[in-house]
N, C-alpha and C positions, 0 to 999 in steps of 0.2 A: 532537647538539643537545639543549638542555635543554627540559624541558616548558614552562617559562615562555616561552622564546623562540618555540617552535612556536605556542603559544597567541596570543602578541602578533603574530606574523606573520600568522596567520589573521585576527585582529581588524583589523589594519592594511589587509590586502588587501580584506576585506569592506567596511569603512567607506570606504575610497578609492573603491571601485567605486560604492557606493551614493550617496555624496556627489556624485560627478561626474554620475551619472545623474539625481539629484534636482535639482541646479542646472541640469542640462542641460534639464530640463523647463521651468524659467523662462526659460532662454536661448532654447530653441527657439520657444516662443510669442511671446517678445519679437521675435525675428527675423521670424517669420511676420507679425507685425502692424507690422514696420518701426519697432520701438521701439529706441532706442540703448542698447546694453549697454556700460558703461564698463570693468567688470572681471568676470573669471570665475576665481575662486580655489578650488582645493581646499585645505582647511584654512584657518585664520585666520592673518593676518599682522600683528599689532600691532607697530608700530615698524620691523619688517624682514621680509623674505621669503627663502625659499630659492631661488626661481626666478621670473623674470618675462620675459615677451617685450619688456618696456621696458628690460631690462638692456642696457648699452652693448655688451657683448661679444656678445650675442644679435643685436642689431639690425645689428652689423657683419657677422656671419656670414649672417644672413637679413634683408636690408634689406626685403623684402616685408612682413614682420610689422610693421615700424615704421609702415607706412601704415594698418594695421588699427585700427579705431576702438576695438576691445576689447583690453584688456590680460589676458592669460592668465598665471596664476601658481600657485605652490604656497607656502602659508604654513608656519609652523613649530609652530603649535598644532593638533594633530589632534583638534579638537573639532567638526568640521563643515566647512562651506565656505560660499560666498556668491557671488551675481552682484550687482553694483552697477548698477541700472537707472537711466538718467537720468531726472530729475524725480520722484524718489520718496523719501520719508523712510523709511529703513530702519535697521538696526543700525549703519550707519557714521555716523549722525547728522550727515550733510552738509547743513546748513540754508542754506549760503550759495548753493547752486544754486537753492533754492526762491524766493530773493529776486528772481531775475531773471525777466524775462518768459518765460512758457511757450513752448516750441518744439513744433513739430508732431510731432517724432520723440521726445518725452518721454512718460513713463508717465502723468503727470497730464493729458495732452491727449487721451488715448484714451477712447473710450466705456466705460461701466461693464462691459459684457459682455466687452470685450477685456481690460480689466484683471482681471476675474475669472479668465479663462483663463490669464493670465500668472502669477497667484498660485497658481492651482490646478495649474498644470503640474508642479510638484515632486512634490505628492502623487500625481497621476495617474501620473507616471513611476515612482514607487515601487510602486504597485499593479500596473502592467503589468509591471514588472521581476519581481516576485514570481510573477505568473501565468506569465511566460515560463520562469523558473527551475523552478517546480514541473512545468510541461509537459515541459521538457528533461530533468529527473530522471526523470519517469515514462517517457519514451521510452528513456532510456539504461539505467536500472537497473530499471524497473518498481517494484513495491512489494509488501511482504508484509502479508498480512491474516489476522487470527485471528478468525473469526466467534464471536460470544458463544455461540452454540449448540453450538460445538465444545468449549467448556470444560466437559467432561462431569462433572468432579468439583466444579464450582462454585467459590464464593468463601467465605473465612473472614470473618466480621464481628466487630467489637469489641462491648463491652458497650453503648455508646451506640447502635450500629446495631441491636443485638438488642432494646433497649428500644423502638425505633421499629417493630419488627415484622419485621425481617430474621432469617433463620436460617442457620446454617452449611450450605453446600451450595446455597444460593439462587443463581440466575443472572439478574441484571437484563437484561430483554430490551426494556423500553420505559419511557418516562417521559411521562406525560400523553398517551398514545396515540401517541407518536412513537417509532419503533424505534430501539434501540441495536444497530446491525448488527454491529459489530466491537469488539474490545478496544483501546482507547487510554486509558490512565489519566486524562490530562487531560480528555478529552472525556466520559468516563464520570462522573467527579467533577463536571464542569460540568453535565451533564444531571441528575444527582441533586440538586444544589444548587438548580436552577431548578424542580423538580418538586413537585406536590402529591400525585400518584399515580405509584407505581413498580410496574411489572408484572414479576414474577419467575417463573422456571421453578422449581418446587419438586416434586421427585419426579415430573417429567414433566408436571405440571399448572401452568397459568398461575394465579398468585394476585396479587391487587392489594393493595398496601400503602398506606394512606392516611397521608401525613405530615401532622403537626399544623401545621407552618408550613415555609417555605422554609429550607433549610439554608445556613449560611455556608460557602462553599467553602474559604476560607482556614482556617477552624477545623477542618473535617473532614479537610483534607490533613495538618494538623499533629498529629492525634491519634496516640497511641502506646498500645497497638497501633493499626495502621491501621484506619480506618472499614471498608474492605473491602480484601482482598488475594486474589489467585488461590490457591486451595488448592494448596499445594506441600509434600508430605512432606519431612521433614528428611533427604533423601538426599544423601550426599556425592558431588559430581562428581569431584573430584580432591583429592589430599593433598599438601601441601608436604613433601618427604622429611625435612627437618630441622626441621619444625614440631612443635608439642606432640603433635598427634594422630598425625602420622606416627611420631614416636618410640614412641607407644603401640600401634602396629600397626594403626591404621585403614587401610582400603583403599577404593578407588573403589567406590561402590555401597553401602557401609555406610550405616546409618540411625541417627541420634541418637534415644535414647529418654528420656534424663533428664540434667539438670545440677543439680548441688547439691540433689538430691531433688525438683526440680520436673520434672514430665512434659513432655517435648518431642515433639509430634506433627508440627508443621509449621515451616517456617523463620520464619514469623511469631511463633510462640511463642519460637523461639531469639532472634530479634532483640529482642523485648520483654524477655526476661530479661537479654540483654547491655546493653541501654540502661539498665535499672534499675541494674545493676552499675556502669555508667559514671557514672550520676548520683551514686551513693554516692561514688565517687572524685573527683568534682569538687566536693564539698561542702567548705566552708572547714574544718570540724572533722575532716576525714579526715587521720589522721596517717600518718607513714611505715610505722609498724607495721601500720596498717590496709591500706595499699597493698600491702605485702609479703603480707599474708594473702590479699588479693583475687587474687594471682597463682596461689594453689592452687585447683584446680577439680576436683571429682569429677564424672566423666562416665560415663554408660552408653550403649553402642552395640552394635549387632548387625549381622551379615551380612544381606544382603537376603533371602536364603533361609531365615534363621532358624538356619542351622548353627552360628553362633558368637555368643555374647553375652559382652561384656567389660565389667567395671567397673574404671575406672582413676582414679588421682589424677594430674592433670596439673600440671606446673610451667610456667606461661605465661611468655613473654618480657615485656620491658619495655613493649611495646605491648599487652599483654593479648590477643593474638591466638592462636586455636587452630591456625592453619595449615591450613585447609580451604577448599575452593571449593564454593559451594552448586551444586546442580543446578537449573538455571533451570526455573520452572514452565511456561514456554512451550514447552520442549523436550519436554514430555509430550503435546503436542497437535499436530495436523496444521495447519501453517501454509500457507495458500494464497499462492502467488506469482502476481501478476497482471502480465502483460506488456501493453505499449501500443504501437501503431503511430503513424505520423505524424499520423493523423486523430483516433484516440481519445485521444492524449495530451493534446490541447488542451482538450477538455472536462474530462478528469480533473484537469489542472492548474488549471483554473478552479474546479472543485468544491473541491479542497484549498485553494486560496487563499481562497475564500469562507468555508469552514469555519474556517480559521485567523483570518481577519479578524473574523468575528462572534464567535468565541470570545474574542479579545483584547478586543474592544470590551465584550463582557459582563463580563470580569474587571476593566475599568477602575473599576467601581463600588466595588471594594474598595480602591482606592489611597487614598481619604480616610479609611479606618479606621486604627486604630493599628497593626494587623498589616500592613496594606498599606503604610503609610508606612515601616515597617521593611524591607520587601522592595524598595524603590526602590534601585537601584544605578547606579553610573556604569560606566566602562570596564572596571574590574576584574571587576565582576559579569558584564559582557557577554562579556569575553575568557575568563573561567572556564568558560563553557558550551561553548566549543569543545573538542574532544577533545585528548588529550595527543599523539596522532600525527596526522599529516596524512592525513585521510580525505576524499576528494573528494566523496562522497555527503553526509556529514555537514556538510562545509563549505557546499555549495550549499543544503542544506536550512535550515541556520542562516541563511545569507545571505538567503534568501527570507523567513524569519520576521522577521529584523531589518529587512528592507525594509518589511514590513507594519507593524511597531512604529513606524518612522520616519514612515510615512504617517499613522497614527493620531495620534501625538504632534504632528505638524506642523499637523493639521487642527483641533486644539483652539483654541477662540476666545480665546487669550491674545495680547494685543498683542506684536508682535515676531515672532510665528510666522505662518505662512501663513494659519492659520485666523483669527487676529486681523485681518489685512488683508481676509480674505474677509468677515468679519462686518461690518466697516465698509463694504464695498462693497455688501453687501446692504442695509445701512441707507440708503445713498445711493440705491439702486435703488428702494426703497420710498418715501422721503421726497422724493427729487429734490434733496436738499441734500448737498453735499460738505463733510466736516468741515473745519475751519480747519487751516492748518499748524501753529498753536500747539497745537491739540488733538492732532494727529498726533505732534508731538514729545513731549508728555507721555504719550501712550498708549505710545509706543516706550520711554520711560524706565521706565514702570510695568512693561511686559512684560519688559524686561531685568532689572529687580529681581526679578520673580517667577522668571525662569529661573535667575538667580544663586542665589536661595534654594533652588530645586529641585536645583541642582547641588551646593550645599553639603550638602543633605540626602543626596543620593546618595553623595557622597564620604565623608561622615561614616559612612554605613552600611557602605561598603566598608572603611573603617579598622576599624571595630568587628568586622566579619565576617571580614576576611582579614589585615589588617596586625597588629592587637594579639594575635591568637592566636599569631602567629609568635614573639612575645616572652614568651609565657606569661600573657598578660592575658585 
């Protein structure tokens, strides 16, 4: 099975589950308050659908469902889903119903607090789903943790970080008095970007580094060499037998010392050098002769015990790969595996869910920036984060993350989204005045326009990042 198909299947399963649960939140509160739900659809169904309980063949086989007030169905556009609640102006733009006298079982006839819970039900279900998944993952697999204080060799910092006061070998252990207990790249970068004071362990002593201003997380994540990286000696974990280094006699455990006269101490040094070479190859004025010349590489490497030192001239393949696998820096330290029982997994899942939610909300401030806008992606971006092989642990962890993302995106006060409806309900609760149907129609149109614009931005980013490179652009 191809990698693309595996990723697509994981994405489809993830979104199908989350869409049904999200819409089920609206549906559940509607039924709780005896509000009529006309349709419950997974995926959108403009012009036609793939399945509906109103289909003639289905009602003949199952006549009971023909008496049900709610039509259940599956659309053909996998961009979400919806429930059509009677007496409500939504993305269906069904205004004819609103011209009729209000009925007791319609959305518009309910008290504000009931309408609030009906609209908030989808977001609430996404958050509960993430909590449940994280708890189940903790119970089933547990989790690995690498305490910061266990990273005895510390971190390597780039020039920017060293100008701020960091030194190679430092171990960040707190920001503004809040401990950084374990290594998780995203959380560490986020903590550093929000801090004014960073406490590091330097030669066994705590040292405070005062940052002149808050860092931009997107900017420091994109820096090359990295702002910080776990100190990882350039030790080879394994060698591809027919690769360039394999043909030169390199072995597992050997250590790179220099490439093209540049000293190599860590894998960060190696990555920085190879990125600079890749930048040269990508320049418009790079000729065919230049690219052939770049395939020749002088490398110095030695055995781990110092018993052998080799200087070789390599001939790289067309992908400019050395044919080696790096030794993971994490493998050099003792990783703690934490197990959870049925009782402890629940608070552990809640803690992980809250940390993920607060981190994502914190990162939303970057969306309005130029770099943030470039990072917005559609289903190609989301699908690409799934692994190339089916891994249930990764699948559920990513499903929980996407569930939280859907909750945050839906609570945004944009007309057409749940958050837009909630904002209007809060206005009504404060003022005591319900907006007119005409206002609601225009708000829905504006919201749809904003959502379409965001979708076009996301698709254009995916085309630039994934589709055009396939054709050499």
